[in-house]
PDB file of the backbone (N, CA, C, O) and the ligand in Angstrom, with CONECT records:
HET     ZN  A 101       1
ATOM      1  N   MET A   1    -333.814-187.167 -53.572  1.00  0.00           N
ATOM      2  CA  MET A   1    -333.785-187.724 -52.343  1.00  0.00           C
ATOM      3  C   MET A   1    -332.667-188.701 -52.391  1.00  0.00           C
ATOM      4  O   MET A   1    -332.560-189.487 -53.333  1.00  0.00           O
ATOM      5  N   ASN A   2    -331.760-188.669 -51.314  1.00  0.00           N
ATOM      6  CA  ASN A   2    -330.626-189.498 -51.240  1.00  0.00           C
ATOM      7  C   ASN A   2    -330.756-190.846 -50.333  1.00  0.00           C
ATOM      8  O   ASN A   2    -330.842-190.909 -49.107  1.00  0.00           O
ATOM      9  N   GLU A   3    -330.746-191.854 -51.239  1.00  0.00           N
ATOM     10  CA  GLU A   3    -330.987-193.426 -50.708  1.00  0.00           C
ATOM     11  C   GLU A   3    -329.579-193.779 -50.597  1.00  0.00           C
ATOM     12  O   GLU A   3    -328.658-193.493 -51.362  1.00  0.00           O
ATOM     13  N   VAL A   4    -329.569-194.490 -49.451  1.00  0.00           N
ATOM     14  CA  VAL A   4    -328.289-194.950 -49.118  1.00  0.00           C
ATOM     15  C   VAL A   4    -328.345-196.377 -49.501  1.00  0.00           C
ATOM     16  O   VAL A   4    -329.210-197.026 -48.913  1.00  0.00           O
ATOM     17  N   VAL A   5    -327.540-197.069 -50.443  1.00  0.00           N
ATOM     18  CA  VAL A   5    -327.531-198.321 -50.978  1.00  0.00           C
ATOM     19  C   VAL A   5    -326.586-199.339 -49.908  1.00  0.00           C
ATOM     20  O   VAL A   5    -325.361-199.252 -49.816  1.00  0.00           O
ATOM     21  N   ILE A   6    -327.235-200.074 -49.323  1.00  0.00           N
ATOM     22  CA  ILE A   6    -326.499-200.911 -48.461  1.00  0.00           C
ATOM     23  C   ILE A   6    -325.971-202.401 -49.165  1.00  0.00           C
ATOM     24  O   ILE A   6    -326.790-203.145 -49.705  1.00  0.00           O
ATOM     25  N   ARG A   7    -324.750-202.684 -49.104  1.00  0.00           N
ATOM     26  CA  ARG A   7    -324.243-203.731 -49.573  1.00  0.00           C
ATOM     27  C   ARG A   7    -324.396-204.985 -48.502  1.00  0.00           C
ATOM     28  O   ARG A   7    -323.821-204.876 -47.419  1.00  0.00           O
ATOM     29  N   HIS A   8    -325.005-205.925 -48.734  1.00  0.00           N
ATOM     30  CA  HIS A   8    -325.298-207.022 -47.618  1.00  0.00           C
ATOM     31  C   HIS A   8    -324.197-207.973 -47.725  1.00  0.00           C
ATOM     32  O   HIS A   8    -323.573-208.012 -48.786  1.00  0.00           O
ATOM     33  N   GLY A   9    -323.861-208.787 -46.709  1.00  0.00           N
ATOM     34  CA  GLY A   9    -322.993-209.552 -46.456  1.00  0.00           C
ATOM     35  C   GLY A   9    -321.738-209.326 -46.000  1.00  0.00           C
ATOM     36  O   GLY A   9    -320.837-210.165 -46.014  1.00  0.00           O
ATOM     37  N   VAL A  10    -321.638-207.997 -45.516  1.00  0.00           N
ATOM     38  CA  VAL A  10    -320.289-207.417 -45.221  1.00  0.00           C
ATOM     39  C   VAL A  10    -320.363-206.898 -43.802  1.00  0.00           C
ATOM     40  O   VAL A  10    -321.398-206.333 -43.448  1.00  0.00           O
ATOM     41  N   ALA A  11    -319.347-207.041 -42.951  1.00  0.00           N
ATOM     42  CA  ALA A  11    -319.431-206.566 -41.433  1.00  0.00           C
ATOM     43  C   ALA A  11    -319.553-205.147 -41.575  1.00  0.00           C
ATOM     44  O   ALA A  11    -320.217-204.657 -40.661  1.00  0.00           O
ATOM     45  N   SER A  12    -319.091-204.244 -42.503  1.00  0.00           N
ATOM     46  CA  SER A  12    -318.976-202.724 -42.549  1.00  0.00           C
ATOM     47  C   SER A  12    -320.663-202.394 -42.574  1.00  0.00           C
ATOM     48  O   SER A  12    -320.992-201.447 -41.860  1.00  0.00           O
ATOM     49  N   SER A  13    -321.519-202.934 -43.161  1.00  0.00           N
ATOM     50  CA  SER A  13    -322.841-202.706 -43.419  1.00  0.00           C
ATOM     51  C   SER A  13    -323.584-202.891 -41.870  1.00  0.00           C
ATOM     52  O   SER A  13    -324.443-202.126 -41.433  1.00  0.00           O
ATOM     53  N   TYR A  14    -323.067-204.033 -41.192  1.00  0.00           N
ATOM     54  CA  TYR A  14    -323.665-204.373 -39.865  1.00  0.00           C
ATOM     55  C   TYR A  14    -323.234-203.148 -39.205  1.00  0.00           C
ATOM     56  O   TYR A  14    -324.136-202.379 -38.871  1.00  0.00           O
ATOM     57  N   GLY A  15    -321.882-202.774 -38.922  1.00  0.00           N
ATOM     58  CA  GLY A  15    -321.430-201.863 -38.002  1.00  0.00           C
ATOM     59  C   GLY A  15    -321.694-200.590 -38.406  1.00  0.00           C
ATOM     60  O   GLY A  15    -322.047-199.826 -37.507  1.00  0.00           O
ATOM     61  N   HIS A  16    -321.616-200.116 -39.593  1.00  0.00           N
ATOM     62  CA  HIS A  16    -321.680-198.564 -39.991  1.00  0.00           C
ATOM     63  C   HIS A  16    -323.121-198.180 -40.629  1.00  0.00           C
ATOM     64  O   HIS A  16    -323.430-197.012 -40.864  1.00  0.00           O
ATOM     65  N   ARG A  17    -323.943-199.250 -40.876  1.00  0.00           N
ATOM     66  CA  ARG A  17    -325.276-198.853 -41.571  1.00  0.00           C
ATOM     67  C   ARG A  17    -326.283-199.421 -40.552  1.00  0.00           C
ATOM     68  O   ARG A  17    -327.454-199.043 -40.535  1.00  0.00           O
ATOM     69  N   GLY A  18    -325.772-200.371 -39.677  1.00  0.00           N
ATOM     70  CA  GLY A  18    -326.939-200.803 -38.786  1.00  0.00           C
ATOM     71  C   GLY A  18    -327.732-201.987 -39.228  1.00  0.00           C
ATOM     72  O   GLY A  18    -328.588-202.505 -38.511  1.00  0.00           O
ATOM     73  N   CYS A  19    -327.398-202.441 -40.536  1.00  0.00           N
ATOM     74  CA  CYS A  19    -328.146-203.645 -41.090  1.00  0.00           C
ATOM     75  C   CYS A  19    -328.010-204.961 -40.190  1.00  0.00           C
ATOM     76  O   CYS A  19    -326.935-205.471 -39.874  1.00  0.00           O
ATOM     77  N   ARG A  20    -329.216-205.401 -39.848  1.00  0.00           N
ATOM     78  CA  ARG A  20    -329.313-206.583 -39.074  1.00  0.00           C
ATOM     79  C   ARG A  20    -329.822-207.949 -39.665  1.00  0.00           C
ATOM     80  O   ARG A  20    -330.377-208.798 -38.968  1.00  0.00           O
ATOM     81  N   CYS A  21    -329.590-208.080 -40.980  1.00  0.00           N
ATOM     82  CA  CYS A  21    -329.980-209.037 -42.030  1.00  0.00           C
ATOM     83  C   CYS A  21    -329.139-210.351 -41.646  1.00  0.00           C
ATOM     84  O   CYS A  21    -328.089-210.283 -41.006  1.00  0.00           O
ATOM     85  N   ARG A  22    -329.621-211.379 -42.034  1.00  0.00           N
ATOM     86  CA  ARG A  22    -328.901-212.600 -41.711  1.00  0.00           C
ATOM     87  C   ARG A  22    -327.477-212.497 -42.408  1.00  0.00           C
ATOM     88  O   ARG A  22    -326.512-212.889 -41.751  1.00  0.00           O
ATOM     89  N   GLU A  23    -327.295-212.059 -43.536  1.00  0.00           N
ATOM     90  CA  GLU A  23    -326.071-212.137 -44.220  1.00  0.00           C
ATOM     91  C   GLU A  23    -325.088-211.055 -43.490  1.00  0.00           C
ATOM     92  O   GLU A  23    -323.936-211.334 -43.159  1.00  0.00           O
ATOM     93  N   CYS A  24    -325.716-209.749 -43.282  1.00  0.00           N
ATOM     94  CA  CYS A  24    -324.523-208.929 -42.358  1.00  0.00           C
ATOM     95  C   CYS A  24    -324.233-209.465 -41.115  1.00  0.00           C
ATOM     96  O   CYS A  24    -323.092-209.510 -40.654  1.00  0.00           O
ATOM     97  N   THR A  25    -325.342-209.921 -40.493  1.00  0.00           N
ATOM     98  CA  THR A  25    -325.071-210.637 -38.924  1.00  0.00           C
ATOM     99  C   THR A  25    -324.049-211.553 -39.025  1.00  0.00           C
ATOM    100  O   THR A  25    -323.106-211.603 -38.235  1.00  0.00           O
ATOM    101  N   ALA A  26    -324.246-212.476 -40.225  1.00  0.00           N
ATOM    102  CA  ALA A  26    -323.110-213.663 -40.306  1.00  0.00           C
ATOM    103  C   ALA A  26    -321.729-213.053 -40.563  1.00  0.00           C
ATOM    104  O   ALA A  26    -320.704-213.536 -40.080  1.00  0.00           O
ATOM    105  N   ALA A  27    -321.751-212.078 -41.268  1.00  0.00           N
ATOM    106  CA  ALA A  27    -320.550-211.343 -41.841  1.00  0.00           C
ATOM    107  C   ALA A  27    -319.880-210.786 -40.368  1.00  0.00           C
ATOM    108  O   ALA A  27    -318.709-211.024 -40.073  1.00  0.00           O
ATOM    109  N   GLN A  28    -320.685-210.109 -39.605  1.00  0.00           N
ATOM    110  CA  GLN A  28    -320.043-209.376 -38.366  1.00  0.00           C
ATOM    111  C   GLN A  28    -319.691-210.540 -37.609  1.00  0.00           C
ATOM    112  O   GLN A  28    -318.518-210.495 -37.239  1.00  0.00           O
ATOM    113  N   SER A  29    -320.296-211.540 -37.264  1.00  0.00           N
ATOM    114  CA  SER A  29    -319.818-212.686 -36.296  1.00  0.00           C
ATOM    115  C   SER A  29    -318.584-213.140 -36.745  1.00  0.00           C
ATOM    116  O   SER A  29    -317.715-213.384 -35.908  1.00  0.00           O
ATOM    117  N   ALA A  30    -318.314-213.328 -38.199  1.00  0.00           N
ATOM    118  CA  ALA A  30    -316.996-214.087 -38.590  1.00  0.00           C
ATOM    119  C   ALA A  30    -316.121-213.114 -38.437  1.00  0.00           C
ATOM    120  O   ALA A  30    -315.069-213.474 -37.907  1.00  0.00           O
ATOM    121  N   HIS A  31    -316.234-211.561 -38.835  1.00  0.00           N
ATOM    122  CA  HIS A  31    -315.420-210.572 -38.438  1.00  0.00           C
ATOM    123  C   HIS A  31    -314.876-210.644 -37.009  1.00  0.00           C
ATOM    124  O   HIS A  31    -313.666-210.649 -36.785  1.00  0.00           O
ATOM    125  N   VAL A  32    -315.871-210.703 -35.984  1.00  0.00           N
ATOM    126  CA  VAL A  32    -315.587-210.617 -34.713  1.00  0.00           C
ATOM    127  C   VAL A  32    -314.710-211.722 -34.184  1.00  0.00           C
ATOM    128  O   VAL A  32    -313.755-211.520 -33.434  1.00  0.00           O
ATOM    129  N   ARG A  33    -315.115-212.965 -34.646  1.00  0.00           N
ATOM    130  CA  ARG A  33    -314.499-214.179 -34.561  1.00  0.00           C
ATOM    131  C   ARG A  33    -313.002-214.233 -34.873  1.00  0.00           C
ATOM    132  O   ARG A  33    -312.179-214.623 -34.045  1.00  0.00           O
ATOM    133  N   ALA A  34    -312.693-213.832 -36.088  1.00  0.00           N
ATOM    134  CA  ALA A  34    -311.454-213.639 -36.629  1.00  0.00           C
ATOM    135  C   ALA A  34    -310.679-212.668 -35.829  1.00  0.00           C
ATOM    136  O   ALA A  34    -309.510-212.930 -35.544  1.00  0.00           O
ATOM    137  N   TRP A  35    -311.254-211.531 -35.432  1.00  0.00           N
ATOM    138  CA  TRP A  35    -310.628-210.438 -34.657  1.00  0.00           C
ATOM    139  C   TRP A  35    -310.153-210.881 -33.319  1.00  0.00           C
ATOM    140  O   TRP A  35    -309.127-210.443 -32.798  1.00  0.00           O
ATOM    141  N   ARG A  36    -311.096-211.947 -32.675  1.00  0.00           N
ATOM    142  CA  ARG A  36    -310.713-212.364 -31.404  1.00  0.00           C
ATOM    143  C   ARG A  36    -309.721-213.492 -31.565  1.00  0.00           C
ATOM    144  O   ARG A  36    -309.320-213.968 -30.503  1.00  0.00           O
ATOM    145  N   ALA A  37    -309.316-213.937 -32.514  1.00  0.00           N
ATOM    146  CA  ALA A  37    -308.287-214.993 -32.777  1.00  0.00           C
ATOM    147  C   ALA A  37    -306.768-214.320 -32.986  1.00  0.00           C
ATOM    148  O   ALA A  37    -305.721-214.960 -32.893  1.00  0.00           O
ATOM    149  N   THR A  38    -306.869-212.914 -33.284  1.00  0.00           N
ATOM    150  CA  THR A  38    -305.501-212.184 -33.204  1.00  0.00           C
ATOM    151  C   THR A  38    -304.961-212.194 -31.901  1.00  0.00           C
ATOM    152  O   THR A  38    -305.648-212.640 -30.983  1.00  0.00           O
ATOM    153  N   SER A  39    -303.813-211.760 -31.692  1.00  0.00           N
ATOM    154  CA  SER A  39    -303.209-211.357 -30.339  1.00  0.00           C
ATOM    155  C   SER A  39    -303.912-210.371 -29.730  1.00  0.00           C
ATOM    156  O   SER A  39    -304.295-210.441 -28.563  1.00  0.00           O
ATOM    157  N   ASN A  40    -304.142-209.268 -30.608  1.00  0.00           N
ATOM    158  CA  ASN A  40    -304.591-208.135 -29.891  1.00  0.00           C
ATOM    159  C   ASN A  40    -306.056-208.292 -29.493  1.00  0.00           C
ATOM    160  O   ASN A  40    -306.514-207.703 -28.513  1.00  0.00           O
ATOM    161  N   GLY A  41    -306.828-209.146 -30.319  1.00  0.00           N
ATOM    162  CA  GLY A  41    -308.245-209.398 -29.999  1.00  0.00           C
ATOM    163  C   GLY A  41    -308.183-210.361 -28.749  1.00  0.00           C
ATOM    164  O   GLY A  41    -309.031-210.114 -27.891  1.00  0.00           O
ATOM    165  N   LYS A  42    -307.406-211.323 -28.517  1.00  0.00           N
ATOM    166  CA  LYS A  42    -307.459-212.056 -27.395  1.00  0.00           C
ATOM    167  C   LYS A  42    -307.090-211.108 -26.096  1.00  0.00           C
ATOM    168  O   LYS A  42    -307.636-211.182 -24.995  1.00  0.00           O
ATOM    169  N   SER A  43    -306.299-210.429 -26.382  1.00  0.00           N
ATOM    170  CA  SER A  43    -305.982-209.519 -24.833  1.00  0.00           C
ATOM    171  C   SER A  43    -306.960-208.549 -24.725  1.00  0.00           C
ATOM    172  O   SER A  43    -307.157-208.072 -23.608  1.00  0.00           O
ATOM    173  N   ARG A  44    -307.590-208.178 -25.634  1.00  0.00           N
ATOM    174  CA  ARG A  44    -308.790-207.106 -25.551  1.00  0.00           C
ATOM    175  C   ARG A  44    -309.928-207.766 -25.029  1.00  0.00           C
ATOM    176  O   ARG A  44    -310.539-207.246 -24.095  1.00  0.00           O
ATOM    177  N   SER A  45    -310.349-209.011 -25.586  1.00  0.00           N
ATOM    178  CA  SER A  45    -311.448-209.722 -25.133  1.00  0.00           C
ATOM    179  C   SER A  45    -311.147-210.294 -23.826  1.00  0.00           C
ATOM    180  O   SER A  45    -312.118-210.501 -23.098  1.00  0.00           O
ATOM    181  N   ALA A  46    -309.869-210.619 -23.345  1.00  0.00           N
ATOM    182  CA  ALA A  46    -309.765-210.980 -21.981  1.00  0.00           C
ATOM    183  C   ALA A  46    -310.004-209.942 -21.031  1.00  0.00           C
ATOM    184  O   ALA A  46    -310.520-210.185 -19.940  1.00  0.00           O
ATOM    185  N   TRP A  47    -309.585-208.564 -21.457  1.00  0.00           N
ATOM    186  CA  TRP A  47    -309.502-207.429 -20.631  1.00  0.00           C
ATOM    187  C   TRP A  47    -311.264-207.108 -20.551  1.00  0.00           C
ATOM    188  O   TRP A  47    -311.773-206.900 -19.450  1.00  0.00           O
ATOM    189  N   ALA A  48    -311.887-207.099 -21.491  1.00  0.00           N
ATOM    190  CA  ALA A  48    -313.464-207.101 -21.525  1.00  0.00           C
ATOM    191  C   ALA A  48    -314.113-207.925 -20.621  1.00  0.00           C
ATOM    192  O   ALA A  48    -315.096-207.552 -19.980  1.00  0.00           O
ATOM    193  N   LYS A  49    -313.561-209.147 -20.527  1.00  0.00           N
ATOM    194  CA  LYS A  49    -314.375-210.050 -19.739  1.00  0.00           C
ATOM    195  C   LYS A  49    -313.756-209.870 -18.223  1.00  0.00           C
ATOM    196  O   LYS A  49    -314.477-210.227 -17.292  1.00  0.00           O
ATOM    197  N   ARG A  50    -312.808-209.478 -18.012  1.00  0.00           N
ATOM    198  CA  ARG A  50    -312.194-209.078 -16.632  1.00  0.00           C
ATOM    199  C   ARG A  50    -313.215-207.964 -16.219  1.00  0.00           C
ATOM    200  O   ARG A  50    -313.886-208.024 -15.188  1.00  0.00           O
ATOM    201  N   ARG A  51    -313.266-206.891 -17.171  1.00  0.00           N
ATOM    202  CA  ARG A  51    -314.229-205.746 -16.602  1.00  0.00           C
ATOM    203  C   ARG A  51    -315.608-205.942 -16.436  1.00  0.00           C
ATOM    204  O   ARG A  51    -316.327-205.299 -15.671  1.00  0.00           O
ATOM    205  N   ARG A  52    -315.991-206.963 -17.268  1.00  0.00           N
ATOM    206  CA  ARG A  52    -317.658-207.480 -16.837  1.00  0.00           C
ATOM    207  C   ARG A  52    -317.521-208.056 -15.578  1.00  0.00           C
ATOM    208  O   ARG A  52    -318.199-207.538 -14.690  1.00  0.00           O
ATOM    209  N   THR A  53    -316.744-209.090 -15.252  1.00  0.00           N
ATOM    210  CA  THR A  53    -316.825-209.892 -14.182  1.00  0.00           C
ATOM    211  C   THR A  53    -316.718-208.720 -12.850  1.00  0.00           C
ATOM    212  O   THR A  53    -317.445-208.776 -11.858  1.00  0.00           O
ATOM    213  N   ARG A  54    -315.692-207.713 -13.069  1.00  0.00           N
ATOM    214  CA  ARG A  54    -315.523-207.077 -11.653  1.00  0.00           C
ATOM    215  C   ARG A  54    -316.774-206.094 -11.667  1.00  0.00           C
ATOM    216  O   ARG A  54    -317.250-205.780 -10.576  1.00  0.00           O
ATOM    217  N   ARG A  55    -317.325-205.597 -12.813  1.00  0.00           N
ATOM    218  CA  ARG A  55    -318.601-204.766 -12.772  1.00  0.00           C
ATOM    219  C   ARG A  55    -319.753-205.641 -12.014  1.00  0.00           C
ATOM    220  O   ARG A  55    -320.426-205.150 -11.107  1.00  0.00           O
ATOM    221  N   HIS A  56    -319.917-206.981 -12.468  1.00  0.00           N
ATOM    222  CA  HIS A  56    -320.784-207.974 -11.885  1.00  0.00           C
ATOM    223  C   HIS A  56    -320.716-207.937 -10.471  1.00  0.00           C
ATOM    224  O   HIS A  56    -321.717-207.715  -9.791  1.00  0.00           O
ATOM    225  N   ALA A  57    -319.402-208.177  -9.906  1.00  0.00           N
ATOM    226  CA  ALA A  57    -319.107-208.292  -8.771  1.00  0.00           C
ATOM    227  C   ALA A  57    -319.626-207.014  -8.028  1.00  0.00           C
ATOM    228  O   ALA A  57    -320.431-207.187  -7.113  1.00  0.00           O
ATOM    229  N   LEU A  58    -319.281-205.919  -8.307  1.00  0.00           N
ATOM    230  CA  LEU A  58    -319.571-204.751  -7.780  1.00  0.00           C
ATOM    231  C   LEU A  58    -321.186-204.658  -7.608  1.00  0.00           C
ATOM    232  O   LEU A  58    -321.754-204.449  -6.536  1.00  0.00           O
ATOM    233  N   VAL A  59    -321.786-204.844  -8.806  1.00  0.00           N
ATOM    234  CA  VAL A  59    -323.310-204.813  -8.949  1.00  0.00           C
ATOM    235  C   VAL A  59    -324.051-205.706  -7.720  1.00  0.00           C
ATOM    236  O   VAL A  59    -324.887-205.336  -6.896  1.00  0.00           O
ATOM    237  N   VAL A  60    -323.492-206.872  -7.896  1.00  0.00           N
ATOM    238  CA  VAL A  60    -324.184-207.987  -6.740  1.00  0.00           C
ATOM    239  C   VAL A  60    -323.884-207.554  -5.408  1.00  0.00           C
ATOM    240  O   VAL A  60    -324.796-207.570  -4.582  1.00  0.00           O
ATOM    241  N   GLY A  61    -322.446-207.070  -4.994  1.00  0.00           N
ATOM    242  CA  GLY A  61    -322.411-206.465  -3.560  1.00  0.00           C
ATOM    243  C   GLY A  61    -323.284-205.461  -3.188  1.00  0.00           C
ATOM    244  O   GLY A  61    -323.844-205.430  -2.092  1.00  0.00           O
ATOM    245  N   TRP A  62    -323.459-204.403  -4.315  1.00  0.00           N
ATOM    246  CA  TRP A  62    -324.370-203.475  -4.145  1.00  0.00           C
ATOM    247  C   TRP A  62    -325.884-203.623  -3.787  1.00  0.00           C
ATOM    248  O   TRP A  62    -326.523-203.075  -2.888  1.00  0.00           O
ATOM    249  N   VAL A  63    -326.317-204.599  -4.832  1.00  0.00           N
ATOM    250  CA  VAL A  63    -327.553-204.872  -4.382  1.00  0.00           C
ATOM    251  C   VAL A  63    -327.888-205.765  -3.080  1.00  0.00           C
ATOM    252  O   VAL A  63    -328.982-205.756  -2.516  1.00  0.00           O
ATOM    253  N   GLN A  64    -326.809-206.514  -2.705  1.00  0.00           N
ATOM    254  CA  GLN A  64    -326.836-207.161  -1.438  1.00  0.00           C
ATOM    255  C   GLN A  64    -327.020-206.265  -0.140  1.00  0.00           C
ATOM    256  O   GLN A  64    -327.756-206.453   0.828  1.00  0.00           O
ATOM    257  N   ALA A  65    -326.112-205.215  -0.415  1.00  0.00           N
ATOM    258  CA  ALA A  65    -326.106-204.353   0.742  1.00  0.00           C
ATOM    259  C   ALA A  65    -327.169-203.402   0.884  1.00  0.00           C
ATOM    260  O   ALA A  65    -327.612-202.961   1.945  1.00  0.00           O
ATOM    261  N   ASN A  66    -327.554-203.113  -0.333  1.00  0.00           N
ATOM    262  CA  ASN A  66    -328.582-201.920  -0.331  1.00  0.00           C
ATOM    263  C   ASN A  66    -330.102-202.345  -0.288  1.00  0.00           C
ATOM    264  O   ASN A  66    -330.973-201.770   0.365  1.00  0.00           O
ATOM    265  N   TYR A  67    -330.284-203.522  -1.147  1.00  0.00           N
ATOM    266  CA  TYR A  67    -331.564-203.943  -1.401  1.00  0.00           C
ATOM    267  C   TYR A  67    -331.713-205.572  -1.132  1.00  0.00           C
ATOM    268  O   TYR A  67    -332.064-206.335  -2.032  1.00  0.00           O
ATOM    269  N   PRO A  68    -331.432-205.978   0.099  1.00  0.00           N
ATOM    270  CA  PRO A  68    -331.310-207.331   0.345  1.00  0.00           C
ATOM    271  C   PRO A  68    -332.550-208.289   0.041  1.00  0.00           C
ATOM    272  O   PRO A  68    -332.446-209.483  -0.242  1.00  0.00           O
ATOM    273  N   ALA A  69    -333.857-207.499   0.156  1.00  0.00           N
ATOM    274  CA  ALA A  69    -334.905-208.225  -0.298  1.00  0.00           C
ATOM    275  C   ALA A  69    -335.122-208.306  -1.774  1.00  0.00           C
ATOM    276  O   ALA A  69    -335.793-209.183  -2.317  1.00  0.00           O
ATOM    277  N   VAL A  70    -334.483-207.289  -2.408  1.00  0.00           N
ATOM    278  CA  VAL A  70    -334.321-207.599  -3.902  1.00  0.00           C
ATOM    279  C   VAL A  70    -333.339-208.598  -4.066  1.00  0.00           C
ATOM    280  O   VAL A  70    -333.670-209.553  -4.768  1.00  0.00           O
ATOM    281  N   TRP A  71    -332.301-208.597  -3.618  1.00  0.00           N
ATOM    282  CA  TRP A  71    -331.286-209.873  -3.893  1.00  0.00           C
ATOM    283  C   TRP A  71    -332.017-211.183  -3.492  1.00  0.00           C
ATOM    284  O   TRP A  71    -331.914-212.072  -4.337  1.00  0.00           O
ATOM    285  N   THR A  72    -332.732-211.488  -2.382  1.00  0.00           N
ATOM    286  CA  THR A  72    -333.559-212.467  -2.046  1.00  0.00           C
ATOM    287  C   THR A  72    -334.712-213.035  -3.268  1.00  0.00           C
ATOM    288  O   THR A  72    -334.888-214.202  -3.618  1.00  0.00           O
ATOM    289  N   ALA A  73    -335.339-211.920  -3.715  1.00  0.00           N
ATOM    290  CA  ALA A  73    -336.398-212.144  -4.677  1.00  0.00           C
ATOM    291  C   ALA A  73    -335.661-212.545  -6.090  1.00  0.00           C
ATOM    292  O   ALA A  73    -336.281-213.280  -6.858  1.00  0.00           O
ATOM    293  N   ILE A  74    -334.573-212.159  -6.388  1.00  0.00           N
ATOM    294  CA  ILE A  74    -333.773-212.599  -7.478  1.00  0.00           C
ATOM    295  C   ILE A  74    -333.303-214.078  -7.193  1.00  0.00           C
ATOM    296  O   ILE A  74    -333.380-215.001  -8.005  1.00  0.00           O
ATOM    297  N   GLY A  75    -332.881-214.145  -6.105  1.00  0.00           N
ATOM    298  CA  GLY A  75    -332.502-215.643  -5.825  1.00  0.00           C
ATOM    299  C   GLY A  75    -333.560-216.590  -6.071  1.00  0.00           C
ATOM    300  O   GLY A  75    -333.339-217.614  -6.717  1.00  0.00           O
ATOM    301  N   LYS A  76    -334.718-216.311  -5.588  1.00  0.00           N
ATOM    302  CA  LYS A  76    -335.913-217.102  -5.435  1.00  0.00           C
ATOM    303  C   LYS A  76    -336.169-217.336  -7.215  1.00  0.00           C
ATOM    304  O   LYS A  76    -336.151-218.435  -7.769  1.00  0.00           O
ATOM    305  N   GLN A  77    -336.391-216.060  -7.868  1.00  0.00           N
ATOM    306  CA  GLN A  77    -336.617-216.437  -9.249  1.00  0.00           C
ATOM    307  C   GLN A  77    -335.611-217.165  -9.999  1.00  0.00           C
ATOM    308  O   GLN A  77    -336.002-217.836 -10.954  1.00  0.00           O
ATOM    309  N   VAL A  78    -334.400-217.138  -9.720  1.00  0.00           N
ATOM    310  CA  VAL A  78    -333.423-217.969 -10.439  1.00  0.00           C
ATOM    311  C   VAL A  78    -333.641-219.470 -10.053  1.00  0.00           C
ATOM    312  O   VAL A  78    -333.641-220.385 -10.877  1.00  0.00           O
ATOM    313  N   ASP A  79    -333.845-219.636  -8.567  1.00  0.00           N
ATOM    314  CA  ASP A  79    -334.185-220.953  -8.109  1.00  0.00           C
ATOM    315  C   ASP A  79    -335.188-221.645  -8.825  1.00  0.00           C
ATOM    316  O   ASP A  79    -335.157-222.853  -9.060  1.00  0.00           O
ATOM    317  N   LYS A  80    -336.207-220.747  -9.217  1.00  0.00           N
ATOM    318  CA  LYS A  80    -337.416-221.198  -9.681  1.00  0.00           C
ATOM    319  C   LYS A  80    -337.270-221.673 -11.152  1.00  0.00           C
ATOM    320  O   LYS A  80    -337.797-222.695 -11.591  1.00  0.00           O
ATOM    321  N   GLU A  81    -336.424-220.739 -11.931  1.00  0.00           N
ATOM    322  CA  GLU A  81    -336.226-221.029 -13.256  1.00  0.00           C
ATOM    323  C   GLU A  81    -335.450-222.273 -13.534  1.00  0.00           C
ATOM    324  O   GLU A  81    -335.469-222.924 -14.579  1.00  0.00           O
ATOM    325  N   PHE A  82    -334.673-222.542 -12.302  1.00  0.00           N
ATOM    326  CA  PHE A  82    -333.595-223.636 -12.617  1.00  0.00           C
ATOM    327  C   PHE A  82    -334.301-224.986 -11.821  1.00  0.00           C
ATOM    328  O   PHE A  82    -333.693-226.053 -11.741  1.00  0.00           O
ATOM    329  N   GLY A  83    -335.334-224.833 -11.387  1.00  0.00           N
ATOM    330  CA  GLY A  83    -336.033-225.820 -10.742  1.00  0.00           C
ATOM    331  C   GLY A  83    -335.607-226.328  -9.440  1.00  0.00           C
ATOM    332  O   GLY A  83    -335.777-227.502  -9.111  1.00  0.00           O
ATOM    333  N   CYS A  84    -335.012-225.384  -8.642  1.00  0.00           N
ATOM    334  CA  CYS A  84    -334.088-225.626  -7.292  1.00  0.00           C
ATOM    335  C   CYS A  84    -335.384-225.510  -6.297  1.00  0.00           C
ATOM    336  O   CYS A  84    -335.241-225.625  -5.080  1.00  0.00           O
TER     337      CYS A  84
HETATM  338 ZN    ZN A 101    -327.519-206.664 -44.511  1.00  0.00          ZN2+
END
């Protein structure tokens, strides 16, 4: 039987082995934080943020246009959660 030995506390175990233990999650967070501090990471993160924002805007417009009752219900739910 082939058992895979996972080394904990390293980002590669999080990414390639799917380990979500506390040590591997912390290592992955540190890895991503360090990557985002690089010039390439900064530009890629900014690009990803613009992409998410654009996608969100399209989704909102589509729901408002095609399912106005759903949009209203979502708004009421959010207002309720925020005590409005
Ligand atoms: Zn682990």
